[in-house]
C-alpha positions as CSV (number, residue, x, y, z in Angstrom):
1,X,129.7,117.4,107.5
2,X,130.4,117.9,111.3
3,X,129.8,114.2,112.1
4,X,126.3,115.2,114.4
5,X,124.3,112.3,112.0
6,X,121.3,112.4,114.8
7,X,121.1,116.2,114.1
8,X,121.2,116.0,110.5
9,X,118.5,113.0,110.1
10,X,116.1,115.5,112.3
11,X,116.5,118.6,109.7
12,X,115.9,116.0,106.8
13,X,112.5,115.2,108.9
14,X,111.9,118.9,109.6
15,X,112.4,119.6,105.9
16,X,110.0,116.5,104.9
17,X,107.6,117.6,107.0
18,X,107.4,121.6,106.2
19,X,107.4,120.2,102.8
20,X,103.7,118.4,103.2
21,X,103.1,122.5,104.1
22,X,104.4,124.3,101.4
23,X,107.6,124.0,99.0
24,X,110.9,123.3,100.2
25,X,113.6,124.0,98.1
26,X,115.3,120.5,97.3
27,X,119.2,121.8,97.8
28,X,118.5,121.7,101.6
29,X,118.1,118.2,101.0
30,X,121.3,118.2,99.0
31,X,123.2,119.8,101.2
32,X,122.0,117.3,104.6
33,X,122.6,114.3,102.1
34,X,126.5,116.0,100.9
35,X,127.2,116.5,104.7
36,X,126.7,112.6,105.4
37,X,128.6,111.6,102.8
38,X,125.2,110.0,101.1
39,X,126.2,111.1,97.7
40,X,123.3,109.2,95.5
41,X,121.1,111.0,97.9
42,X,122.2,114.3,97.4
43,X,122.6,113.7,93.1
44,X,118.5,112.5,93.5
45,X,117.7,115.9,95.3
46,X,120.5,118.2,93.0
47,X,118.2,116.3,90.1
48,X,115.1,117.7,91.8
49,X,116.6,121.0,92.4
50,X,117.5,120.6,88.5
51,X,113.7,119.8,87.8
52,X,112.2,122.6,89.8
53,X,115.3,124.5,88.4
54,X,116.4,126.0,91.6
55,X,118.1,129.4,91.5
56,X,120.2,128.0,94.2
57,X,122.0,126.0,91.4
58,X,123.6,129.1,90.0
59,X,126.0,127.7,93.2
60,X,126.9,124.6,92.3
61,X,130.4,125.6,90.2
62,X,131.1,128.4,93.2
63,X,130.5,126.7,96.2
64,X,133.1,124.2,97.8
65,X,130.4,122.7,99.6
66,X,130.1,120.5,96.3
67,X,133.7,120.2,96.1
68,X,133.0,115.8,97.3
69,X,130.7,115.8,94.3
70,X,133.0,117.2,91.5
71,X,134.6,114.4,90.2
72,X,131.4,112.4,89.5
73,X,130.6,112.0,86.3
74,X,126.8,112.9,87.4
75,X,128.1,116.9,88.4
76,X,129.1,117.5,84.5
77,X,125.6,116.1,84.1
78,X,123.8,118.0,86.1
79,X,126.0,121.2,85.6
80,X,125.0,121.1,81.8
81,X,121.5,120.7,82.1
82,X,121.3,123.6,85.0
83,X,122.6,125.3,82.4
84,X,125.9,126.0,83.9
């Protein structure tokens, strides 16, 4: 969101590398994609978080970082899938 796309891409690569050795919550990648304005990829990773029953999904309704996604019909589906 700060405009540092190169740093965001670097973080995505670090998360990918780390995920080869241990579990990494899909929420981290979703948040980076939200910051990059890539809603498609953000929803892809939020769906994975839902599949994993990630406890961070509890913040979907409250955290303003998700504001840019709220008007998308997929967000309502995600809330329902996550039991929110």
